[in-house]
MIPAKE-878142 format. One record per residue (C-alpha): residue number from 1; residue in three letters; chain; y, x, z. Coordinates in nm, 2 decimals, decimal comma. Each point is the difference from the previous one (the first is absolute). Layout:
% residues N
+-----+--------+--------+--------+--------+--------+
! num ! residu ! chaine !      Y !      X !      Z !
+-----+--------+--------+--------+--------+--------+
! NUM !    ALA !      A !      Y !      X !      Z !
...
+-----+--------+--------+--------+--------+--------+
//
This chain:
% residues 169
+-----+--------+--------+--------+--------+--------+
! num ! residu ! chaine !      Y !      X !      Z !
+-----+--------+--------+--------+--------+--------+
!   1 !    UNK !      A !   0,00 !   0,00 !   0,00 !
!   2 !    UNK !      A !   0,34 !   0,15 !  -0,09 !
!   3 !    UNK !      A !   0,17 !  -0,13 !   0,32 !
!   4 !    UNK !      A !  -0,03 !   0,21 !   0,31 !
!   5 !    UNK !      A !   0,20 !   0,09 !   0,30 !
!   6 !    UNK !      A !   0,26 !   0,27 !  -0,07 !
!   7 !    UNK !      A !   0,01 !   0,31 !   0,21 !
!   8 !    UNK !      A !   0,28 !   0,25 !   0,08 !
!   9 !    UNK !      A !  -0,12 !   0,21 !  -0,29 !
!  10 !    UNK !      A !   0,12 !  -0,28 !  -0,23 !
!  11 !    UNK !      A !   0,36 !   0,01 !   0,12 !
!  12 !    UNK !      A !   0,16 !   0,19 !  -0,29 !
!  13 !    UNK !      A !  -0,17 !  -0,22 !  -0,26 !
!  14 !    UNK !      A !   0,07 !  -0,33 !   0,18 !
!  15 !    UNK !      A !   0,37 !   0,12 !   0,04 !
!  16 !    UNK !      A !   0,03 !   0,05 !  -0,37 !
!  17 !    UNK !      A !  -0,18 !  -0,33 !  -0,09 !
!  18 !    UNK !      A !   0,21 !  -0,21 !   0,24 !
!  19 !    UNK !      A !   0,33 !   0,15 !  -0,11 !
!  20 !    UNK !      A !  -0,09 !  -0,03 !  -0,37 !
!  21 !    UNK !      A !  -0,10 !  -0,37 !   0,05 !
!  22 !    UNK !      A !   0,33 !  -0,10 !   0,17 !
!  23 !    UNK !      A !   0,28 !   0,23 !  -0,10 !
!  24 !    UNK !      A !   0,13 !   0,22 !  -0,28 !
!  25 !    UNK !      A !  -0,06 !   0,00 !  -0,38 !
!  26 !    UNK !      A !  -0,38 !   0,00 !   0,03 !
!  27 !    UNK !      A !   0,01 !  -0,33 !   0,20 !
!  28 !    UNK !      A !   0,17 !  -0,17 !  -0,29 !
!  29 !    UNK !      A !  -0,32 !   0,02 !  -0,20 !
!  30 !    UNK !      A !  -0,15 !  -0,26 !   0,23 !
!  31 !    UNK !      A !   0,11 !  -0,35 !   0,11 !
!  32 !    UNK !      A !   0,03 !   0,08 !   0,38 !
!  33 !    UNK !      A !   0,29 !   0,24 !  -0,02 !
!  34 !    UNK !      A !   0,28 !  -0,01 !   0,26 !
!  35 !    UNK !      A !   0,21 !   0,26 !  -0,18 !
!  36 !    UNK !      A !   0,27 !  -0,25 !  -0,09 !
!  37 !    UNK !      A !   0,02 !  -0,12 !   0,36 !
!  38 !    UNK !      A !  -0,02 !   0,32 !   0,21 !
!  39 !    UNK !      A !   0,09 !   0,37 !  -0,03 !
!  40 !    UNK !      A !  -0,20 !   0,28 !   0,16 !
!  41 !    UNK !      A !  -0,37 !   0,04 !   0,06 !
!  42 !    UNK !      A !  -0,24 !  -0,26 !   0,14 !
!  43 !    UNK !      A !  -0,20 !   0,24 !   0,23 !
!  44 !    UNK !      A !  -0,03 !   0,36 !   0,08 !
!  45 !    UNK !      A !  -0,29 !   0,23 !   0,11 !
!  46 !    UNK !      A !   0,13 !   0,02 !   0,36 !
!  47 !    UNK !      A !  -0,01 !  -0,37 !   0,04 !
!  48 !    UNK !      A !  -0,35 !  -0,03 !  -0,16 !
!  49 !    UNK !      A !  -0,12 !   0,27 !   0,24 !
!  50 !    UNK !      A !   0,12 !  -0,20 !   0,29 !
!  51 !    UNK !      A !  -0,19 !  -0,31 !  -0,13 !
!  52 !    UNK !      A !  -0,33 !   0,20 !   0,02 !
!  53 !    UNK !      A !   0,06 !   0,07 !   0,37 !
!  54 !    UNK !      A !   0,03 !  -0,37 !   0,08 !
!  55 !    UNK !      A !  -0,34 !  -0,17 !   0,07 !
!  56 !    UNK !      A !   0,15 !  -0,34 !  -0,09 !
!  57 !    UNK !      A !   0,08 !   0,11 !  -0,36 !
!  58 !    UNK !      A !  -0,25 !   0,03 !  -0,29 !
!  59 !    UNK !      A !   0,09 !   0,11 !  -0,35 !
!  60 !    UNK !      A !  -0,24 !  -0,10 !  -0,27 !
!  61 !    UNK !      A !  -0,02 !   0,19 !  -0,33 !
!  62 !    UNK !      A !  -0,13 !  -0,11 !  -0,34 !
!  63 !    UNK !      A !  -0,13 !   0,29 !  -0,21 !
!  64 !    UNK !      A !  -0,08 !   0,02 !  -0,36 !
!  65 !    UNK !      A !  -0,32 !   0,15 !  -0,15 !
!  66 !    UNK !      A !   0,16 !   0,35 !   0,02 !
!  67 !    UNK !      A !   0,09 !  -0,03 !   0,37 !
!  68 !    UNK !      A !   0,37 !  -0,06 !  -0,06 !
!  69 !    UNK !      A !   0,17 !  -0,25 !   0,24 !
!  70 !    UNK !      A !   0,14 !  -0,28 !  -0,22 !
!  71 !    UNK !      A !   0,06 !  -0,26 !   0,28 !
!  72 !    UNK !      A !   0,06 !  -0,01 !   0,37 !
!  73 !    UNK !      A !   0,09 !  -0,24 !   0,28 !
!  74 !    UNK !      A !   0,13 !   0,03 !   0,36 !
!  75 !    UNK !      A !  -0,17 !  -0,22 !   0,26 !
!  76 !    UNK !      A !   0,11 !  -0,02 !   0,36 !
!  77 !    UNK !      A !  -0,18 !  -0,19 !   0,27 !
!  78 !    UNK !      A !   0,23 !  -0,24 !   0,18 !
!  79 !    UNK !      A !  -0,27 !  -0,22 !   0,16 !
!  80 !    UNK !      A !  -0,06 !  -0,28 !  -0,09 !
!  81 !    UNK !      A !   0,16 !   0,10 !  -0,33 !
!  82 !    UNK !      A !  -0,04 !   0,28 !  -0,24 !
!  83 !    UNK !      A !   0,33 !   0,12 !  -0,16 !
!  84 !    UNK !      A !  -0,03 !   0,11 !  -0,36 !
!  85 !    UNK !      A !   0,27 !   0,22 !  -0,15 !
!  86 !    UNK !      A !   0,08 !   0,29 !  -0,23 !
!  87 !    UNK !      A !  -0,23 !  -0,16 !  -0,26 !
!  88 !    UNK !      A !   0,00 !   0,23 !  -0,30 !
!  89 !    UNK !      A !  -0,16 !   0,02 !  -0,34 !
!  90 !    UNK !      A !   0,07 !   0,27 !  -0,26 !
!  91 !    UNK !      A !   0,27 !  -0,16 !  -0,22 !
!  92 !    UNK !      A !  -0,19 !   0,06 !  -0,32 !
!  93 !    UNK !      A !  -0,32 !  -0,16 !   0,14 !
!  94 !    UNK !      A !   0,15 !  -0,31 !   0,14 !
!  95 !    UNK !      A !  -0,16 !  -0,32 !  -0,12 !
!  96 !    UNK !      A !  -0,35 !   0,15 !  -0,02 !
!  97 !    UNK !      A !  -0,15 !  -0,14 !   0,33 !
!  98 !    UNK !      A !   0,08 !   0,29 !   0,23 !
!  99 !    UNK !      A !   0,24 !  -0,20 !   0,21 !
! 100 !    UNK !      A !  -0,23 !  -0,30 !   0,02 !
! 101 !    UNK !      A !  -0,28 !   0,23 !   0,12 !
! 102 !    UNK !      A !   0,22 !   0,16 !   0,26 !
! 103 !    UNK !      A !   0,10 !  -0,35 !   0,13 !
! 104 !    UNK !      A !  -0,36 !  -0,10 !   0,03 !
! 105 !    UNK !      A !  -0,09 !   0,32 !   0,18 !
! 106 !    UNK !      A !   0,29 !  -0,07 !   0,25 !
! 107 !    UNK !      A !  -0,14 !  -0,34 !   0,07 !
! 108 !    UNK !      A !  -0,34 !   0,16 !   0,08 !
! 109 !    UNK !      A !   0,17 !   0,24 !   0,24 !
! 110 !    UNK !      A !   0,19 !  -0,29 !   0,16 !
! 111 !    UNK !      A !  -0,33 !  -0,18 !   0,07 !
! 112 !    UNK !      A !  -0,16 !   0,31 !   0,13 !
! 113 !    UNK !      A !   0,29 !   0,04 !   0,25 !
! 114 !    UNK !      A !  -0,03 !  -0,37 !   0,10 !
! 115 !    UNK !      A !   0,34 !  -0,09 !  -0,15 !
! 116 !    UNK !      A !   0,05 !  -0,36 !  -0,11 !
! 117 !    UNK !      A !   0,31 !   0,07 !  -0,21 !
! 118 !    UNK !      A !   0,14 !   0,26 !  -0,24 !
! 119 !    UNK !      A !   0,38 !   0,02 !   0,01 !
! 120 !    UNK !      A !   0,25 !   0,18 !  -0,22 !
! 121 !    UNK !      A !   0,36 !   0,02 !  -0,10 !
! 122 !    UNK !      A !   0,13 !  -0,02 !  -0,35 !
! 123 !    UNK !      A !   0,35 !   0,05 !  -0,14 !
! 124 !    UNK !      A !   0,16 !  -0,35 !  -0,03 !
! 125 !    UNK !      A !   0,07 !  -0,07 !  -0,37 !
! 126 !    UNK !      A !  -0,30 !   0,20 !  -0,13 !
! 127 !    UNK !      A !  -0,14 !  -0,32 !  -0,15 !
! 128 !    UNK !      A !  -0,27 !   0,16 !  -0,22 !
! 129 !    UNK !      A !  -0,14 !   0,19 !   0,30 !
! 130 !    UNK !      A !   0,02 !  -0,30 !   0,23 !
! 131 !    UNK !      A !  -0,18 !  -0,21 !  -0,26 !
! 132 !    UNK !      A !  -0,27 !   0,27 !  -0,03 !
! 133 !    UNK !      A !  -0,06 !  -0,02 !   0,38 !
! 134 !    UNK !      A !   0,00 !  -0,38 !  -0,01 !
! 135 !    UNK !      A !  -0,27 !   0,00 !  -0,26 !
! 136 !    UNK !      A !  -0,21 !   0,20 !   0,25 !
! 137 !    UNK !      A !   0,05 !  -0,26 !   0,27 !
! 138 !    UNK !      A !   0,31 !   0,14 !   0,18 !
! 139 !    UNK !      A !   0,29 !  -0,23 !   0,09 !
! 140 !    UNK !      A !   0,35 !   0,03 !   0,12 !
! 141 !    UNK !      A !   0,02 !  -0,07 !   0,38 !
! 142 !    UNK !      A !   0,37 !  -0,09 !  -0,01 !
! 143 !    UNK !      A !   0,10 !   0,31 !   0,19 !
! 144 !    UNK !      A !   0,25 !   0,24 !  -0,16 !
! 145 !    UNK !      A !   0,07 !   0,34 !   0,14 !
! 146 !    UNK !      A !   0,28 !   0,25 !  -0,07 !
! 147 !    UNK !      A !  -0,10 !   0,31 !  -0,20 !
! 148 !    UNK !      A !  -0,07 !   0,31 !   0,21 !
! 149 !    UNK !      A !   0,30 !   0,17 !   0,15 !
! 150 !    UNK !      A !  -0,17 !   0,34 !  -0,03 !
! 151 !    UNK !      A !   0,07 !   0,16 !  -0,33 !
! 152 !    UNK !      A !  -0,35 !   0,14 !   0,01 !
! 153 !    UNK !      A !  -0,10 !  -0,29 !  -0,22 !
! 154 !    UNK !      A !   0,29 !   0,05 !  -0,24 !
! 155 !    UNK !      A !   0,37 !  -0,08 !  -0,03 !
! 156 !    UNK !      A !   0,06 !  -0,36 !  -0,12 !
! 157 !    UNK !      A !   0,24 !  -0,04 !  -0,30 !
! 158 !    UNK !      A !   0,06 !  -0,36 !   0,11 !
! 159 !    UNK !      A !  -0,08 !  -0,23 !   0,29 !
! 160 !    UNK !      A !  -0,38 !  -0,02 !   0,03 !
! 161 !    UNK !      A !  -0,19 !  -0,24 !   0,22 !
! 162 !    UNK !      A !  -0,38 !  -0,01 !   0,05 !
! 163 !    UNK !      A !  -0,21 !  -0,32 !   0,00 !
! 164 !    UNK !      A !  -0,31 !  -0,01 !   0,22 !
! 165 !    UNK !      A !  -0,32 !  -0,11 !  -0,18 !
! 166 !    UNK !      A !  -0,33 !  -0,07 !   0,16 !
! 167 !    UNK !      A !  -0,36 !  -0,10 !  -0,08 !
! 168 !    UNK !      A !  -0,25 !  -0,14 !   0,24 !
! 169 !    UNK !      A !  -0,34 !   0,17 !  -0,05 !
+-----+--------+--------+--------+--------+--------+
//
C-alpha cells in the first residue's frame, strides 16, 4: 500500500511537497493553490520536526512506485475528534485519486484512535475545495475562525477566514 506513516527522515521531502502544493509557481499547476491568497511558505522543516516529537500528531505519506512522496496529510488527535490539516498532493498529480486515498486512510486512523469525528478548517471562499470535501461527506459546522495570527502559515494578501468542516465516522 502506498500510504504509510511518515518519519522524521521524510521531513525534507514533505516540506518540499507541502510548499509546492500550497504556494509559489509550482502550486499554480494544481487546483488547490493558495498562492493568490497568501505570501510566504506553508511550512518549514523546523515545524515539521516538532510535529514528530508530539505523540498526538501523525503524518501520513502517499508514495509512488519509485518511493517519492506525492501526497501527505497531518492528523492530530483531539479526542473525541481527529483534526485533519496540511492536506497536500503534488500539483501535477491532483485529480488522480491520491487525495481520496489519503482521506480514506485518515478515516481508518480516526477509527483506530476511537475518534467519532474528523474535523478540519478550510479557507472560506474556496468553493471548489469545500465542494470536494462535501462530496466526501464533510459538512460546514457553521463555525468560522480567523486565519492564524502566526505568519508561520503565510502572510495573507486579504482578509482570510476559515470555516470548520466535520464528518462523523
